[in-house]
N, C-alpha and C positions, 0 to 999 in steps of 0.2 A: 100061786099068781106067778107070773114071769119072774125069771129072778131081778131084772134089772129094770124093771117097768118099761112103756111103751110111749111115754109123756113126751109132748114135741119138743120139750126143753132138753138140754143136756140134764140126762139123771145121771148122779154119781152114784159110784159102787165103789167099794173098798176091797183089795187085795192087799193082805197080809205077810210077809214071812215069818216061816217059824223062829220060834225062839230056840237058844239053844238046849239039844236035849228035848223038844218037844216032838208034836206031830208034824206032819208036813205042811206045808203053808197053807193058807186058806183065803177065800175072798168072797164079802157079803156082799148083799145088795144095799141099797140104800135104806132099806128098811129093817135089814140084819136078819133076813129070814132066810137066807140061802148061804150054802155054804160049797167053795170052789176049790179045788186042789192045786189051782194053778192060774196065773195070769191067762194064759192062752185058752184055759177053760171058760174065765168069766169073758172073754172076748168071743169066744164062739158061742155063748147064750147070750151075748147083750143084742139088742136090736139096733138099727140104724140109728145115727145121732146120738147114742147114749156114752157116757162117759165112766170110765174106769179109773178110780182114784188106786193108786197104790200106796200102801202103807210102807214104812222105809224097813229094808231089809235084804237080803241077798236072795236072787229067784235064778236059777239053772235054767233055762230053755229057751226054747226058738218059739217063736210067736208069727204067725201068719195074722193080717188083717185084712180082709177081703169086703169090709163093710162101712160106710162113713162112721167115725167116733173118735175120741177122745182118749189117749192112755197116759196119763200124768201121774207123777212121783207127788205124794202128799206134802203139804209146806211141814218140813222138821228139820232139827238140827242133824238129825241122823240121813244119810242117803237112801234112795233107792236104786240098787244097782241089779241089772240086769245080763246075766252070763251066759252067750249062747254057747253049743258048742260049734265045730267047724263044719258039720254037715250041712248048712246052710246058713242064712241071714240070723242075725240076733231076732232083728223086726227085717219082715217082709211085707211091703206095705204097695196095696194093687188096689185101693180107695182110698178117696178123701179122708184125710183124718190127721190128726197133732197128736204129737210124740213131745212131752214135755216135762222138764224137771227131772230127770233121769239120768243117772250113770251106766252107760251101753258100754258092751266089750265082746269080746270073742275069743273062746280057748285060742290056744295055739293050735295049729294047723300040723298034722304028720307031712311027711315028707311028697307022699301022694296027693295032699289035699289040694283042689284048686284054690285060685288065690278069688275070694267071695269079698263078703261085707258085713259089717255089723247091721249096719241100715241100707235096705234095698227097698228102691223107692221106682215101679215100673207099672204098665198097664193103662199110661193117658190120664193117669190122675194127679191131683192137686194134693200136696203135704206140706205142713208147716211144723218144723222140726227146732224147738227152741228152750234154750235153757237146758242143754244135756251138755252132759261130758261125753265124749265117743271117742274109743282108741276099737284097736283090731290087732291078735297078735297071731291071725290068719291070713289078713287081706286087707284091703281098703275099709275106711270108716265108715263112708257114705258115698253110696251110688246111684245117681238119678240116670235112669236110661229111657229110653223110648220115644217115637213121635209124641207129643202131648203133653207127655210128663212133664210137670213142673214140681222144683219144690222150693220152697221159702225158707232157708236155713240161716237161722239166725241168733246172737246172743250163746252161741257155742264155745267150748273148747275142744278143739278137734285135735286128736295128739297121738303119736308114739304109735303109728301103725304099720304094718309088714308093708302095706303099699300105699296107695295116694289116701289123702287126706279127705279131699272130696273130689268126685269124677262124676261132672254132666258128660252124657256120651248118647250117641243114637238118637241125635235131633231133641235131645232134652233140654229145660229152659228153664227158668226159675231167676230167685236172686238168692245170693250169698253173702249176706252182711254183717257185719260189728260181730264178725267171729276171731276166735285168740286159734291159731292152725302152728302145729308147731310140731319138730322131732319125729316127720312120718320119713319112712325110708325111700319111699319114692316121688313125687312132688305133690307139694302143700295143696295146691289145685290144678286138676286136669280138663281140660276142655278137646273132646276127641269125637270123631264121627260126625260133624256137624251138631255138635250141642250148641248151645248159644245163651249161657245163664250171664246175669250182670253179676260182678262180682266188685263189692264195694264196701269200704271201712275196717276191711279185715288186716289183723298181723299175721304175717306169714312169714316165719323166720325157722332157722337152726334145723329145715330140712335137709334129708340127704343125699336131696335129689334137686331139681329146679324148685323155685317157689312156686309158680305160676309157669303150666306147659298148655301150650293151644298148638293141636296137630290136627292133620287128616281133614281139612273144611273146616275146623271148628272156628268159631265166631265168638260173639259175646263182645261185653263190656267191661274192661278190667280198670276200674277208678277209685281213685284214694285210698289205694292201700298202702302200709307199709310194709315193704318186703326185705327183709334184712338177713344176713348171715346165713345163706345157704349154701351148700356144698356146690351145685352146679348154677348156670345162670340164674339171676332172681326172676325174667321171664325169658321161656323160650316159645319160639313161634318157626314151627316145625311145619314141612308135608301141606304145604297149601293152607296153613291157618291163617284167618284175616279176622284177628280181633281189634278194636281199638283201645289202645293201652294209654290212659290219660290222666294226667295229676296225680302219679303216684312217686312214694320216695324210695327208689331202689339203691340198698347199700349195702357195704360190706361182705359180699359173696367173694368167694373162693373162683368164681368163674367171671364169666363176661355179667354185667349189669344185663343188659338185653341181648339176647342172641336170635336173629332172624336167618334160618338156613332152610334148603330143600326146599325150595321155591316159595319159601314164607312169603305172606304179605301182612296188609293191615296199616295202621296208623300210630306211630307211636308220637304221641303229643304231649307237652308240656312236664315232662315228669323232671325230678330230680334225681339224676343219677352220680353216683360217686364211691371211693374205697373202695370198688369191686378189683379182683385180684387180675384178671386177665386185662378186658377191654370195655369201657363205659358202653358203646353200641358196637357190634360186631354183626354185620352183614357177608353171608358167602354161601353157595350153593346153588346160585341161579335167584336170591332172592328180592323181590321188590317191593319193599316196605315203602311208607311215606313216612319221613322222622322229621319231625318238625317243631320249632319253640320249646325245645328240652335244655335243661341245664346241665351238662356234664361236667362234674367235676374231676379233680385227681384221684386215681387209681396206681394199681401195680402196674397197666399196662398202659396203651395207647387209649384214647379218647374214641376215636371211631375209627376202625377197621371195615374197609369194605374188600373184597378180594372180587378177583376177574372173573366174568359172567353174571355180575349181579347190576341191577338196576333200580335201585333207589332212587328217591327223590329226598335231598337233605337241605332243608331251607330253615334260615331264621333262628338256629340253634347257637346257645353260647358255650362255648369249650372252653374249659380252663387248661393251661398249656402245662406242659412241666416244667423244671427249669432251663433246657434245652430245647424247647418246642417241639421235640421229636415226638410229637404224638398223634400225629394224623396219618392214616393211610390210604389213600385212593388211587385205584391204577391210574396210570397219565393219562389215556388216552379217555377217562370218565370225567375229570374234574372239571370241565367247564359244563359240563351236560347235568350232571347229578347234584353237584352242591354248590348252592347260590344262598347269597345273604344271611351267610352265618358271621358269628363272632366268634374271635380267639382272645380270651384273657390270660394276659402273664400276670402271675402273681410273682414278685420278686422279693427276694429274701435282703438281709442285710449282711455283707455291703452290698451295694447293687450290683445287679448281677448284666452281662452283657444279653442283649435281648437281640438274637441271630434270625433271620429268615434263611430258608432253604427249601431244598426241594421235598421236604416232609410237609409242606405249607400248601394244599391241593384247592383253595378256596377259587373259587369264579368270581368276576368282577361283582360289585355289590357287597361283599362283605367286609369286616371292621376288625380291627385290632385294637386292643386296649391294654394299657399295660399300665400298672402301677406308677408312681410319684417315684423318680430316682431309677427306673430301667432304663432311662435315655441317657444316664451320665456316661458310661462308656462306650452309648450304640451309636450316638450323635445327635440324640434327638427325634422328634418327629418327621423330620425330614428325611432322616434318614430309614425310617420304618414306611417312609411312602416311595421312597424308591429302590429298596429291597422288595416289597411286597406290591406288585403292582395289581391296580383293580382294588385296594385296600386304603380304608382312612384311618387314620392313627391319631389314636387319643392319649395323650398321658393325664391318670387318675390318681387323684390322691387314695382312693380305695374303691375297693369293688365289691359292689354289692351282692349278694348271693341268696336266693330263695332255700332256706333249709328248714326241714320239719323237723322240732324237737322229739328225738323218742324217747 
């Protein structure tokens, strides 16, 4: 009979790695009647909509899936580890498929090897990847590419790859949800060449590049993520990227919290951005994003930097000032055009500091300045602030509340 059967329901088959010193790994059908040499052999023999259930062990192979099916690791205290070489993806999926409960990786590449992927999804299909540990010594961890190709990537640990953690490109879409993504050599998440996924609820941290990179007409929605401690920008929007970046916590980076340049666009909305080394939000090289309703706390540089030649819209944001308030930089000729109805929060320590107004405050009429109680002791009170900052209202506050996400 057929190795895995043709039942309409998902029919389990089992794959088992060789024990130490034993014969090569083997795979049994659900009735225990057939032996295969590898996962790939079982996949090739399976019918559409079958399930291959893989027993714990280490499998050295590259697997191509071109029919609808599931390949899942068996529930066990020991892992299922699949190690591909750098000649191709460890799993190359071109049909609807589920990969789950496995540790997937790729051997180290040679100097001549191209940047590949541990999991490559293409061909206009829909794939679910869940409960996996994915890394790559040769290239990217997960790549989803091509028109009508979608991948739902959820509840995985994606880490320490030579390339990008997860890449959506060439008009691919899907959802990247509730993953831990860390320590990748390139961006934790990249959306390129008109890719358009939804990226929600992930921890994206400690990468050697940007946390999230959106470029080359990339779009999509980046929402509710914790993006922290990355070497480059927490979120970088380049080359006509147009994402909606909303309700994220972007902290502790070695570059800017959000960097928009090279004609980048999109909406930066209702994020908490703080403790980044360069700038909270930086806009340069002809970029024109809409920056609205964000809370930008202190960092190593200025809260907002806008370069000549850019036309962002900056409105209804709250910026926390440094002690001397010199933390906002916008070209003089653009100040009344692009910056409206923002709030500057001056948090002063003990003893009370002098709150000074100067040319570094480029807000248009309608903005508001807030200072903690005591800030006016040497500055002359609220009347001084109103006189020094035309168009601002001044409020002396006992405390300033911040929206901070516990990490």
